[in-house]
C-alpha positions in Angstrom: 32.1 -82.0 16.4 31.7 -79.8 13.3 28.3 -80.3 11.7 27.8 -80.7 8.0 26.2 -77.3 7.5 29.2 -75.5 8.9 31.6 -77.6 6.7 29.5 -76.7 3.7 29.8 -73.0 4.6 33.6 -73.4 5.0 33.7 -74.9 1.5 31.8 -72.0 0.1 34.1 -69.5 1.8 37.0 -71.2 0.0 35.5 -71.9 -3.4 32.3 -69.9 -3.9 32.5 -66.9 -1.6 30.4 -64.6 -3.8 27.6 -67.2 -3.9 27.7 -67.4 -0.1 27.6 -63.6 0.3 24.5 -63.5 -2.0 22.9 -66.4 0.0 23.5 -64.7 3.3 22.4 -61.3 2.0 19.1 -62.7 0.8 18.6 -64.7 4.0 18.9 -61.5 6.0 17.1 -59.3 3.5 20.0 -56.9 3.3 20.5 -54.6 0.3 24.0 -54.0 -1.2 24.0 -50.6 0.5 23.2 -52.1 3.9 26.0 -54.6 3.5 28.3 -51.9 2.3 27.6 -49.8 5.4 28.3 -52.7 7.7 31.6 -53.6 6.0 32.9 -50.3 4.6 33.2 -51.9 1.2 31.6 -50.2 -1.8 28.3 -51.6 -3.1 30.0 -52.1 -6.5 32.8 -54.1 -4.9 30.3 -56.4 -3.2 28.2 -56.7 -6.4 31.3 -57.7 -8.4 32.2 -60.2 -5.7 28.8 -61.7 -5.7 28.8 -62.0 -9.5 32.2 -63.7 -9.5 33.9 -60.9 -11.3 36.5 -60.6 -8.6 37.9 -62.5 -5.6 38.9 -61.2 -2.2 41.6 -61.6 0.4 41.2 -63.4 3.7 40.8 -60.2 5.6 38.0 -59.1 3.4 36.2 -62.4 3.8 36.5 -62.2 7.5 35.2 -58.6 7.4 32.2 -59.6 5.5 31.5 -62.7 7.6 32.0 -60.9 10.9 30.7 -57.3 10.3 28.3 -58.0 7.5 26.6 -61.0 8.8 27.7 -61.6 12.4 29.0 -65.1 11.5 31.7 -65.3 14.2 31.8 -69.1 14.7 32.0 -69.6 10.9 34.8 -67.0 10.6 36.8 -68.5 13.4 36.4 -72.0 12.0 37.4 -70.8 8.6 40.5 -69.0 10.0 41.5 -72.1 12.0 41.1 -74.2 8.8 43.3 -71.8 6.8 46.0 -71.8 9.5 46.0 -75.6 9.8 46.2 -76.1 6.0 49.8 -75.3 5.1 49.0 -75.3 1.4 46.2 -72.7 1.7 48.3 -70.6 4.1 51.2 -70.6 1.6 48.9 -69.3 -1.1 47.8 -66.4 1.2 51.4 -65.5 2.2 52.8 -65.6 -1.3 
C-alpha cells in the first residue's frame, strides 16, 4: 500500500518538481553547489529549476532524486507511475 506522503511526493514530481527540490535541499541542509556536485548539473540550472524558470526531463528528475537526495523508492514509484500512465508516457516520448 502506498502511503499518502509518497503519493504527495509523486504529485510534486509531476507538477511542482522545483518546489520539491527546494524542500528536499532545505531538509538535508544542502547548498546548490553540493547538489550540483552530486548530480553533475550546474548550480545555475538547479537554481532555475527551483525557481520555476525551467522544467526538466524524466532522466534529470531521476538523477536528482537518486543521486542528489537518495530517494530510490520515490524514484522507482514515480517511474512506475509514468510507465503505467499512457498519457504521461506519450508526452515524454513525443
